[in-house]
C-alpha positions, 0 to 999 in steps of 0.5 A: 522062825528061821527059813530053810532054802526053799523059804528063803528063795520064795521070800526073796521072790515074793518080796520083789513081786510084792514091792512091784505090786504095791507100787502099782508097777505094770510088770509086777501086776502082770507077774501076779496075774500069770502066777494066779493061772498057776493055782491049783495046777501041777508045777511046770504046766504053766510055761510062763510062770516057771521063772518064778517057781523054778530055781537051781536050789529046788533040784536035787541031782536025782531029779526025775521028770516029776516036780521035786518036793521044793518045786511043788512047795514054791509053786503052791506057795507063789501062786497062792500068795498071787491069789492073796495079794490080788487087788490089795494095797497092803502086803499080804505076805508078811513074816511071822504070820504062819497058818495057824496065826492067820487063821486064828485072826479069822477065828477070835473067839475061843474055840468051843465044843461046837466048831464054827466054820473057820475052825472046821476049815482049819481042822480040814487043813490040817487032816488033809490026807495028801498034798492035793487035798491040802492045797484045795483047803489052803486055797479056801483059807487063802480066800477067807484070809484075802477077804479080811486082809490077814497076811500069811508068811508064804516063805514059811508056808513053803517050808511047811509044804516041803516038810509036809511031803516027807515021811513023818513031816505032815504030823509035824506040820500039823503040830505046829499049826495047831500050837500057832492056832491054840496058843494065839490070843487075838487081841482087838488091837492086834494090827498087821 
């Protein structure tokens, strides 16, 4: 899936960070530690991560004092990526691993009539009433993915978060995540 502006910027930034972390460069490791301090916080409240979470492309001419949809999406995506990548020697940001596909790897059996804990988390994520609730559930999902070393496409996630905030966007994002989840058949040999 092609990325939009926010996803493209987030992808480029994560690629640089990820390279630094996987090469065990002190600057990359320190950057992720700073980004993790921003998890769950409002964009703009953690000053030493603004160089990663802000960009000219994220601001429109009419921007007020509140963060834009793009700034929120980039902040959430980058800080959750930092949480996911912590102490991992494999890349946890990988293109093509949308939310539905990644969560499906956590839930390899066919979804039955009685939802298991992973399916319940996925459903809670999808039925979030607002962005704050979505971020809360996304953090729990990221922690599960981290535990199983399943990657996520954080650039696509950032684009999803921008769309989620627009009128009618939440339904479109839910539909795509649901399609990814229910149409993905995890195989024993599926590697990431």
